[in-house]
Jmol script that loads the backbone (N, CA, C; Angstrom):
load data "model"
ATOM      1  N   UNK A   1      10.964-117.634 -34.961  1.00  0.00           N
ATOM      2  CA  UNK A   1      11.241-116.256 -35.146  1.00  0.00           C
ATOM      3  C   UNK A   1      11.927-115.670 -33.841  1.00  0.00           C
ATOM      4  N   UNK A   2      12.770-114.821 -34.186  1.00  0.00           N
ATOM      5  CA  UNK A   2      13.578-114.133 -33.225  1.00  0.00           C
ATOM      6  C   UNK A   2      12.601-113.121 -32.511  1.00  0.00           C
ATOM      7  N   UNK A   3      12.977-112.570 -31.436  1.00  0.00           N
ATOM      8  CA  UNK A   3      12.345-111.721 -30.377  1.00  0.00           C
ATOM      9  C   UNK A   3      11.721-110.563 -31.434  1.00  0.00           C
ATOM     10  N   UNK A   4      10.438-110.298 -31.172  1.00  0.00           N
ATOM     11  CA  UNK A   4       9.750-109.389 -32.053  1.00  0.00           C
ATOM     12  C   UNK A   4       8.927-108.381 -31.127  1.00  0.00           C
ATOM     13  N   UNK A   5       9.129-107.001 -31.796  1.00  0.00           N
ATOM     14  CA  UNK A   5       8.401-106.070 -30.969  1.00  0.00           C
ATOM     15  C   UNK A   5       7.384-105.399 -32.102  1.00  0.00           C
ATOM     16  N   UNK A   6       6.140-105.031 -31.373  1.00  0.00           N
ATOM     17  CA  UNK A   6       5.048-104.489 -32.254  1.00  0.00           C
ATOM     18  C   UNK A   6       4.733-103.124 -31.680  1.00  0.00           C
ATOM     19  N   UNK A   7       4.715-101.995 -32.575  1.00  0.00           N
ATOM     20  CA  UNK A   7       4.299-100.660 -32.356  1.00  0.00           C
ATOM     21  C   UNK A   7       2.892-100.403 -32.703  1.00  0.00           C
ATOM     22  N   UNK A   8       2.026 -99.911 -31.752  1.00  0.00           N
ATOM     23  CA  UNK A   8       0.734 -99.608 -32.032  1.00  0.00           C
ATOM     24  C   UNK A   8       0.515 -98.036 -31.848  1.00  0.00           C
ATOM     25  N   UNK A   9      -0.719 -97.569 -32.305  1.00  0.00           N
ATOM     26  CA  UNK A   9      -0.944 -96.158 -31.983  1.00  0.00           C
ATOM     27  C   UNK A   9      -1.259 -96.230 -30.570  1.00  0.00           C
ATOM     28  N   UNK A  10      -1.076 -94.908 -30.025  1.00  0.00           N
ATOM     29  CA  UNK A  10      -1.187 -94.698 -28.511  1.00  0.00           C
ATOM     30  C   UNK A  10      -2.478 -95.446 -27.947  1.00  0.00           C
ATOM     31  N   UNK A  11      -2.188 -96.154 -26.902  1.00  0.00           N
ATOM     32  CA  UNK A  11      -3.061 -96.778 -26.009  1.00  0.00           C
ATOM     33  C   UNK A  11      -4.019 -97.855 -26.826  1.00  0.00           C
ATOM     34  N   UNK A  12      -3.365 -98.448 -27.776  1.00  0.00           N
ATOM     35  CA  UNK A  12      -4.136 -99.585 -28.525  1.00  0.00           C
ATOM     36  C   UNK A  12      -3.251-100.731 -28.495  1.00  0.00           C
ATOM     37  N   UNK A  13      -3.973-101.785 -28.663  1.00  0.00           N
ATOM     38  CA  UNK A  13      -3.316-103.147 -29.005  1.00  0.00           C
ATOM     39  C   UNK A  13      -4.050-103.787 -30.166  1.00  0.00           C
ATOM     40  N   UNK A  14      -5.014-103.066 -30.804  1.00  0.00           N
ATOM     41  CA  UNK A  14      -5.794-103.541 -31.917  1.00  0.00           C
ATOM     42  C   UNK A  14      -5.052-103.807 -33.263  1.00  0.00           C
ATOM     43  N   UNK A  15      -5.179-104.906 -34.045  1.00  0.00           N
ATOM     44  CA  UNK A  15      -4.496-105.088 -35.258  1.00  0.00           C
ATOM     45  C   UNK A  15      -4.607-103.809 -36.253  1.00  0.00           C
ATOM     46  N   UNK A  16      -5.803-103.318 -36.181  1.00  0.00           N
ATOM     47  CA  UNK A  16      -5.963-102.054 -37.066  1.00  0.00           C
ATOM     48  C   UNK A  16      -5.193-100.866 -36.714  1.00  0.00           C
ATOM     49  N   UNK A  17      -4.512-100.745 -35.636  1.00  0.00           N
ATOM     50  CA  UNK A  17      -3.605 -99.710 -35.029  1.00  0.00           C
ATOM     51  C   UNK A  17      -2.140-100.028 -35.011  1.00  0.00           C
ATOM     52  N   UNK A  18      -1.941-101.182 -35.648  1.00  0.00           N
ATOM     53  CA  UNK A  18      -0.403-101.629 -35.723  1.00  0.00           C
ATOM     54  C   UNK A  18       0.264-100.656 -36.670  1.00  0.00           C
ATOM     55  N   UNK A  19       1.313-100.066 -36.230  1.00  0.00           N
ATOM     56  CA  UNK A  19       2.205 -99.179 -37.086  1.00  0.00           C
ATOM     57  C   UNK A  19       3.388 -99.903 -37.622  1.00  0.00           C
ATOM     58  N   UNK A  20       4.013-100.927 -36.868  1.00  0.00           N
ATOM     59  CA  UNK A  20       5.131-101.609 -37.519  1.00  0.00           C
ATOM     60  C   UNK A  20       5.469-102.744 -36.531  1.00  0.00           C
ATOM     61  N   UNK A  21       6.313-103.598 -36.986  1.00  0.00           N
ATOM     62  CA  UNK A  21       6.724-104.845 -36.363  1.00  0.00           C
ATOM     63  C   UNK A  21       8.399-104.720 -36.667  1.00  0.00           C
ATOM     64  N   UNK A  22       9.046-104.999 -35.552  1.00  0.00           N
ATOM     65  CA  UNK A  22      10.436-104.965 -35.697  1.00  0.00           C
ATOM     66  C   UNK A  22      10.989-106.309 -35.133  1.00  0.00           C
ATOM     67  N   UNK A  23      12.208-106.823 -35.600  1.00  0.00           N
ATOM     68  CA  UNK A  23      12.785-107.988 -35.015  1.00  0.00           C
ATOM     69  C   UNK A  23      14.148-108.035 -35.293  1.00  0.00           C
ATOM     70  N   UNK A  24      14.952-108.703 -34.576  1.00  0.00           N
ATOM     71  CA  UNK A  24      16.533-108.646 -34.772  1.00  0.00           C
ATOM     72  C   UNK A  24      16.673-109.431 -36.154  1.00  0.00           C
ATOM     73  N   UNK A  25      17.525-108.808 -36.961  1.00  0.00           N
ATOM     74  CA  UNK A  25      17.928-109.438 -38.234  1.00  0.00           C
ATOM     75  C   UNK A  25      18.515-110.746 -38.060  1.00  0.00           C
ATOM     76  N   UNK A  26      19.288-110.979 -37.174  1.00  0.00           N
ATOM     77  CA  UNK A  26      19.897-112.240 -36.884  1.00  0.00           C
ATOM     78  C   UNK A  26      19.807-112.616 -35.406  1.00  0.00           C
ATOM     79  N   UNK A  27      19.719-113.990 -35.128  1.00  0.00           N
ATOM     80  CA  UNK A  27      19.615-114.476 -33.641  1.00  0.00           C
ATOM     81  C   UNK A  27      20.726-113.962 -32.894  1.00  0.00           C
ATOM     82  N   UNK A  28      21.964-114.082 -33.383  1.00  0.00           N
ATOM     83  CA  UNK A  28      23.246-113.714 -32.667  1.00  0.00           C
ATOM     84  C   UNK A  28      23.929-112.652 -33.584  1.00  0.00           C
ATOM     85  N   UNK A  29      24.256-111.347 -32.950  1.00  0.00           N
ATOM     86  CA  UNK A  29      24.864-110.313 -33.619  1.00  0.00           C
ATOM     87  C   UNK A  29      25.617-109.461 -32.732  1.00  0.00           C
ATOM     88  N   UNK A  30      26.734-108.863 -33.319  1.00  0.00           N
ATOM     89  CA  UNK A  30      27.649-108.290 -32.526  1.00  0.00           C
ATOM     90  C   UNK A  30      27.125-106.697 -32.638  1.00  0.00           C
ATOM     91  N   UNK A  31      26.679-106.259 -33.687  1.00  0.00           N
ATOM     92  CA  UNK A  31      26.166-104.952 -33.760  1.00  0.00           C
ATOM     93  C   UNK A  31      24.686-104.869 -33.955  1.00  0.00           C
ATOM     94  N   UNK A  32      23.951-103.900 -33.318  1.00  0.00           N
ATOM     95  CA  UNK A  32      22.489-103.759 -33.374  1.00  0.00           C
ATOM     96  C   UNK A  32      21.948-103.675 -34.910  1.00  0.00           C
ATOM     97  N   UNK A  33      21.027-104.666 -35.153  1.00  0.00           N
ATOM     98  CA  UNK A  33      20.470-104.678 -36.517  1.00  0.00           C
ATOM     99  C   UNK A  33      19.124-105.019 -36.395  1.00  0.00           C
ATOM    100  N   UNK A  34      18.062-104.249 -36.648  1.00  0.00           N
ATOM    101  CA  UNK A  34      16.696-104.641 -36.768  1.00  0.00           C
ATOM    102  C   UNK A  34      16.038-104.548 -38.086  1.00  0.00           C
ATOM    103  N   UNK A  35      15.202-105.598 -38.346  1.00  0.00           N
ATOM    104  CA  UNK A  35      14.326-105.722 -39.617  1.00  0.00           C
ATOM    105  C   UNK A  35      12.988-104.954 -39.254  1.00  0.00           C
ATOM    106  N   UNK A  36      12.579-103.903 -39.972  1.00  0.00           N
ATOM    107  CA  UNK A  36      11.244-103.291 -39.577  1.00  0.00           C
ATOM    108  C   UNK A  36      10.234-103.488 -40.726  1.00  0.00           C
ATOM    109  N   UNK A  37       9.106-104.154 -40.439  1.00  0.00           N
ATOM    110  CA  UNK A  37       8.065-104.427 -41.352  1.00  0.00           C
ATOM    111  C   UNK A  37       6.850-103.618 -41.175  1.00  0.00           C
ATOM    112  N   UNK A  38       6.306-102.871 -42.282  1.00  0.00           N
ATOM    113  CA  UNK A  38       5.026-102.039 -42.070  1.00  0.00           C
ATOM    114  C   UNK A  38       3.869-103.189 -42.059  1.00  0.00           C
ATOM    115  N   UNK A  39       2.637-102.733 -41.595  1.00  0.00           N
ATOM    116  CA  UNK A  39       1.623-103.652 -41.411  1.00  0.00           C
ATOM    117  C   UNK A  39       1.167-104.477 -42.575  1.00  0.00           C
ATOM    118  N   UNK A  40       1.197-103.970 -43.739  1.00  0.00           N
ATOM    119  CA  UNK A  40       0.783-104.669 -44.960  1.00  0.00           C
ATOM    120  C   UNK A  40       1.764-105.688 -45.612  1.00  0.00           C
ATOM    121  N   UNK A  41       2.960-105.685 -45.073  1.00  0.00           N
ATOM    122  CA  UNK A  41       4.108-106.509 -45.544  1.00  0.00           C
ATOM    123  C   UNK A  41       4.111-107.836 -44.709  1.00  0.00           C
ATOM    124  N   UNK A  42       3.519-108.854 -45.539  1.00  0.00           N
ATOM    125  CA  UNK A  42       3.657-110.153 -44.965  1.00  0.00           C
ATOM    126  C   UNK A  42       4.830-111.061 -45.442  1.00  0.00           C
ATOM    127  N   UNK A  43       5.651-110.533 -46.261  1.00  0.00           N
ATOM    128  CA  UNK A  43       6.686-111.226 -46.639  1.00  0.00           C
ATOM    129  C   UNK A  43       7.985-111.388 -45.748  1.00  0.00           C
ATOM    130  N   UNK A  44       8.998-111.726 -46.288  1.00  0.00           N
ATOM    131  CA  UNK A  44      10.240-112.036 -45.624  1.00  0.00           C
ATOM    132  C   UNK A  44      11.286-110.854 -45.666  1.00  0.00           C
ATOM    133  N   UNK A  45      11.016-110.046 -46.770  1.00  0.00           N
ATOM    134  CA  UNK A  45      12.066-108.964 -46.900  1.00  0.00           C
ATOM    135  C   UNK A  45      11.431-107.587 -46.122  1.00  0.00           C
ATOM    136  N   UNK A  46      12.266-107.175 -45.229  1.00  0.00           N
ATOM    137  CA  UNK A  46      11.598-105.909 -44.470  1.00  0.00           C
ATOM    138  C   UNK A  46      11.641-104.608 -45.411  1.00  0.00           C
ATOM    139  N   UNK A  47      10.667-103.817 -44.899  1.00  0.00           N
ATOM    140  CA  UNK A  47      10.481-102.385 -45.407  1.00  0.00           C
ATOM    141  C   UNK A  47      11.720-101.545 -45.164  1.00  0.00           C
ATOM    142  N   UNK A  48      12.325-101.619 -43.885  1.00  0.00           N
ATOM    143  CA  UNK A  48      13.230-100.846 -43.426  1.00  0.00           C
ATOM    144  C   UNK A  48      14.282-101.695 -42.710  1.00  0.00           C
ATOM    145  N   UNK A  49      15.438-101.300 -42.706  1.00  0.00           N
ATOM    146  CA  UNK A  49      16.615-101.882 -41.786  1.00  0.00           C
ATOM    147  C   UNK A  49      17.146-100.839 -41.053  1.00  0.00           C
ATOM    148  N   UNK A  50      17.415-101.155 -39.640  1.00  0.00           N
ATOM    149  CA  UNK A  50      17.858-100.181 -38.775  1.00  0.00           C
ATOM    150  C   UNK A  50      19.273-100.700 -38.345  1.00  0.00           C
ATOM    151  N   UNK A  51      20.478-100.061 -38.552  1.00  0.00           N
ATOM    152  CA  UNK A  51      21.686-100.530 -38.158  1.00  0.00           C
ATOM    153  C   UNK A  51      22.310 -99.592 -37.209  1.00  0.00           C
ATOM    154  N   UNK A  52      22.971-100.065 -36.103  1.00  0.00           N
ATOM    155  CA  UNK A  52      23.615 -98.944 -35.269  1.00  0.00           C
ATOM    156  C   UNK A  52      22.893 -99.151 -33.833  1.00  0.00           C
ATOM    157  N   UNK A  53      23.137 -98.111 -33.124  1.00  0.00           N
ATOM    158  CA  UNK A  53      22.485 -97.967 -31.796  1.00  0.00           C
ATOM    159  C   UNK A  53      23.110 -97.159 -30.832  1.00  0.00           C
ATOM    160  N   UNK A  54      22.519 -96.945 -29.448  1.00  0.00           N
ATOM    161  CA  UNK A  54      23.207 -96.032 -28.766  1.00  0.00           C
ATOM    162  C   UNK A  54      24.618 -96.269 -28.368  1.00  0.00           C
ATOM    163  N   UNK A  55      25.174 -97.373 -28.194  1.00  0.00           N
ATOM    164  CA  UNK A  55      26.544 -97.738 -27.943  1.00  0.00           C
ATOM    165  C   UNK A  55      27.471 -97.420 -29.168  1.00  0.00           C
ATOM    166  N   UNK A  56      26.889 -97.205 -30.213  1.00  0.00           N
ATOM    167  CA  UNK A  56      27.781 -97.112 -31.515  1.00  0.00           C
ATOM    168  C   UNK A  56      27.788 -95.724 -32.035  1.00  0.00           C
ATOM    169  N   UNK A  57      27.164 -94.565 -31.332  1.00  0.00           N
ATOM    170  CA  UNK A  57      27.214 -93.416 -31.833  1.00  0.00           C
ATOM    171  C   UNK A  57      26.498 -93.001 -33.022  1.00  0.00           C
ATOM    172  N   UNK A  58      26.049 -93.840 -33.758  1.00  0.00           N
ATOM    173  CA  UNK A  58      25.270 -93.521 -35.020  1.00  0.00           C
ATOM    174  C   UNK A  58      24.250 -94.510 -35.252  1.00  0.00           C
ATOM    175  N   UNK A  59      23.149 -94.382 -36.013  1.00  0.00           N
ATOM    176  CA  UNK A  59      22.127 -95.083 -36.505  1.00  0.00           C
ATOM    177  C   UNK A  59      21.650 -94.925 -37.926  1.00  0.00           C
ATOM    178  N   UNK A  60      21.725 -95.936 -38.726  1.00  0.00           N
ATOM    179  CA  UNK A  60      21.321 -95.759 -40.108  1.00  0.00           C
ATOM    180  C   UNK A  60      19.976 -96.516 -40.274  1.00  0.00           C
ATOM    181  N   UNK A  61      19.127 -95.805 -41.075  1.00  0.00           N
ATOM    182  CA  UNK A  61      17.956 -96.384 -41.563  1.00  0.00           C
ATOM    183  C   UNK A  61      17.941 -96.762 -43.051  1.00  0.00           C
ATOM    184  N   UNK A  62      17.998 -97.941 -43.412  1.00  0.00           N
ATOM    185  CA  UNK A  62      18.087 -98.410 -44.771  1.00  0.00           C
ATOM    186  C   UNK A  62      16.917 -98.939 -45.337  1.00  0.00           C
ATOM    187  N   UNK A  63      16.723 -98.648 -46.890  1.00  0.00           N
ATOM    188  CA  UNK A  63      15.475 -99.142 -47.613  1.00  0.00           C
ATOM    189  C   UNK A  63      15.530-100.738 -47.687  1.00  0.00           C
ATOM    190  N   UNK A  64      14.667-101.335 -47.212  1.00  0.00           N
ATOM    191  CA  UNK A  64      14.420-102.802 -47.453  1.00  0.00           C
ATOM    192  C   UNK A  64      15.535-103.495 -47.160  1.00  0.00           C
ATOM    193  N   UNK A  65      16.152-104.510 -47.864  1.00  0.00           N
ATOM    194  CA  UNK A  65      17.316-105.167 -47.764  1.00  0.00           C
ATOM    195  C   UNK A  65      18.536-104.624 -48.502  1.00  0.00           C
ATOM    196  N   UNK A  66      18.349-103.596 -48.941  1.00  0.00           N
ATOM    197  CA  UNK A  66      19.485-102.905 -49.646  1.00  0.00           C
ATOM    198  C   UNK A  66      20.324-102.065 -48.733  1.00  0.00           C
ATOM    199  N   UNK A  67      21.423-101.396 -49.232  1.00  0.00           N
ATOM    200  CA  UNK A  67      22.217-100.537 -48.839  1.00  0.00           C
ATOM    201  C   UNK A  67      21.850 -99.021 -49.030  1.00  0.00           C
ATOM    202  N   UNK A  68      20.661 -98.723 -49.655  1.00  0.00           N
ATOM    203  CA  UNK A  68      20.263 -97.428 -49.692  1.00  0.00           C
ATOM    204  C   UNK A  68      19.834 -96.731 -48.602  1.00  0.00           C
ATOM    205  N   UNK A  69      20.654 -95.799 -48.025  1.00  0.00           N
ATOM    206  CA  UNK A  69      20.339 -95.203 -46.830  1.00  0.00           C
ATOM    207  C   UNK A  69      19.280 -94.117 -46.989  1.00  0.00           C
ATOM    208  N   UNK A  70      18.280 -94.039 -46.128  1.00  0.00           N
ATOM    209  CA  UNK A  70      17.118 -93.062 -46.078  1.00  0.00           C
ATOM    210  C   UNK A  70      17.416 -92.227 -45.010  1.00  0.00           C
ATOM    211  N   UNK A  71      18.069 -92.382 -43.906  1.00  0.00           N
ATOM    212  CA  UNK A  71      18.353 -91.439 -42.934  1.00  0.00           C
ATOM    213  C   UNK A  71      19.509 -91.878 -41.985  1.00  0.00           C
ATOM    214  N   UNK A  72      20.260 -90.979 -41.272  1.00  0.00           N
ATOM    215  CA  UNK A  72      21.152 -91.303 -40.443  1.00  0.00           C
ATOM    216  C   UNK A  72      21.135 -90.488 -39.137  1.00  0.00           C
ATOM    217  N   UNK A  73      21.248 -91.023 -37.982  1.00  0.00           N
ATOM    218  CA  UNK A  73      21.280 -90.130 -36.821  1.00  0.00           C
ATOM    219  C   UNK A  73      22.593 -90.348 -36.213  1.00  0.00           C
ATOM    220  N   UNK A  74      23.299 -89.342 -35.845  1.00  0.00           N
ATOM    221  CA  UNK A  74      24.572 -89.248 -35.301  1.00  0.00           C
ATOM    222  C   UNK A  74      24.719 -88.596 -34.105  1.00  0.00           C
ATOM    223  N   UNK A  75      25.211 -89.151 -33.082  1.00  0.00           N
ATOM    224  CA  UNK A  75      25.333 -88.719 -31.752  1.00  0.00           C
ATOM    225  C   UNK A  75      26.502 -87.561 -31.667  1.00  0.00           C
ATOM    226  N   UNK A  76      26.339 -86.473 -31.255  1.00  0.00           N
ATOM    227  CA  UNK A  76      27.286 -85.394 -31.331  1.00  0.00           C
ATOM    228  C   UNK A  76      27.869 -85.219 -29.883  1.00  0.00           C
TER     229      UNK A  76
END
end "model"
wireframe off; spacefill off
backbone 0.3
color backbone group
């Protein structure tokens, strides 16, 4: 598995307080892309996908493995 980050409720590391897990979509990538999994998702398809980043002036949040955009952040 690629490098993985886990987000917990403030000051907790307990499994019951896990909010989400994020990992790089691909081992090697030119643009930032993260797969985001909610705690009850034990499958391979992410709940959300985050594309973009600080150096790219925008960030998109997509639903699952689709191109359905839920939100977009644009640096002004």
